[in-house]
C-alpha positions in Angstrom: 23.2 -6.2 -7.1 26.2 -6.8 -5.9 26.2 -7.7 -2.3 29.2 -8.2 0.5 29.1 -9.5 4.4 29.7 -6.4 6.8 29.3 -5.6 10.5 27.6 -3.4 12.8 30.7 -1.2 13.6 31.5 -1.1 10.1 28.7 0.3 9.3 26.9 1.7 11.8 24.1 0.1 11.4 22.7 -2.7 14.1 22.3 -6.1 13.1 23.8 -5.2 9.5 24.9 -8.5 7.7 25.3 -7.5 3.9 25.8 -4.1 2.7 25.6 -3.6 -1.0 24.5 -1.6 -4.3 21.2 -2.4 -5.9 20.8 -0.7 -9.5 17.0 -0.8 -10.9 15.8 0.1 -14.8 12.6 2.4 -14.5 11.2 3.7 -17.3 10.4 8.3 -17.1 8.4 10.2 -19.5 9.0 7.6 -22.3 12.3 7.8 -21.2 14.6 4.7 -19.8 17.2 5.5 -17.0 19.1 4.1 -14.4 18.3 4.3 -10.5 20.8 3.0 -7.6 19.9 2.4 -4.4 22.2 1.6 -1.0 21.4 -1.2 0.7 21.8 -2.6 4.2 20.2 -6.0 5.6 20.7 -8.2 8.5 20.2 -10.5 6.3 22.1 -13.4 6.6 24.4 -13.6 3.4 24.2 -18.0 3.5 20.9 -17.9 3.7 19.6 -15.0 1.8 21.4 -14.3 -1.7 20.8 -11.7 -4.4 17.9 -13.6 -6.3 16.5 -13.4 -2.8 17.2 -10.3 -1.9 15.9 -8.7 -5.0 12.5 -11.4 -4.8 11.7 -10.4 -1.0 11.9 -6.4 -2.6 9.3 -7.5 -5.3 7.2 -9.1 -2.5 7.2 -6.0 -0.1 6.2 -3.7 -3.2 3.3 -5.7 -4.0 2.1 -6.1 -0.7 3.0 -2.0 -0.4 1.4 -1.1 -3.0 -2.1 -2.6 -2.2 -1.4 -1.2 1.1 -1.5 2.0 -0.4 -5.2 3.0 0.0 -5.7 2.0 3.5 -2.7 4.3 3.9 -3.4 7.2 1.7 -6.9 7.9 2.1 -7.6 6.4 5.4 -4.4 7.7 6.8 -4.3 3.9 9.0 -0.9 4.0 9.4 -1.0 6.9 11.5 -3.7 5.7 13.0 -2.8 5.9 17.5 -5.0 1.9 17.9 -3.3 -0.1 20.8 -5.4 -3.1 21.6 -5.8 -6.0 19.3 -9.2 -6.1 19.5 -9.4 -2.9 18.2 -7.2 -3.0 15.8 -8.9 -5.7 14.0 -12.2 -4.0 14.2 -10.6 -0.9 12.3 -9.2 -3.0 10.2 -12.2 -4.4 9.2 -14.4 -1.4 8.7 -11.3 0.5 6.9 -11.1 -2.6 4.3 -15.2 -2.3 4.0 -14.6 1.5 3.3 -12.6 0.5 0.7 -14.9 -2.1 -0.9 -17.9 0.5 -1.0 -15.0 3.3 -2.9 -14.6 -0.2 -5.4 -18.2 -0.7 -6.4 -18.7 3.4 -6.2 -15.7 4.1 -8.3 -16.4 0.7 -10.9 -18.7 2.6 -13.3 -17.1 6.6 -13.1 -14.1 5.8 -13.5 -13.7 6.1 -17.1 -15.2 9.4 -16.6 -12.9 10.8 -14.3 -9.7 9.6 -11.9 -12.4 9.2 -8.4 -10.5 7.8 -5.2 -11.8 6.8 -1.4 -11.2 10.3 -0.2 -13.7 11.2 -3.1 -16.1 8.6 -2.1 -15.9 10.3 1.3 -16.8 14.2 0.0 -20.0 12.2 -2.0 -20.9 10.8 1.0 -20.8 13.4 3.2 -22.6 16.2 0.4 -25.4 13.3 1.0 -25.5 13.1 4.0 -24.7 9.9 3.9 -27.5 8.7 2.3 -26.2 6.7 -0.7 -24.0 5.0 2.3 -27.1 3.6 3.8 -29.1 2.6 0.9 -26.0 0.4 -0.1 -25.9 -0.9 3.4 -29.5 -2.2 2.6 -30.1 -2.6 -0.1 -30.0 -6.6 -1.7 -29.1 -5.1 -5.4 -25.5 -3.2 -5.8 -27.5 -0.9 -8.3 -28.4 0.8 -5.4 -24.9 3.4 -6.1 -27.0 4.3 -9.2 -29.6 5.9 -7.2 -29.3 9.7 -7.7 
């Protein structure tokens, strides 16, 4: 990664403090390939050097990969909820759905690639009978009922 100091007027981005070029190595279909990324950041160069920016980028993607289920399966990023209480409650229910999906998917993953949406379709086809049995059961084996 190469970085240099910049200013908002030089690059046309409000708050820009550093501009740089990030080069990563990726494996695609068994072949090693370089991928280049342009980078503009408001991070102060006196406090954020190359190593810290790379660490921050890795941390971001670590969080985002865990958040992907919520985005892809439950469309969380397009939510129009604006009150704190409603966002908290919806967030709890979305994470509850992800937990239920994990319990349902674990024994089935060996046979097929299933997702949270597959769980939603399954429950819709069963008129949510299995969802009710999971919520009211005292043993996790309730998902295995047919």
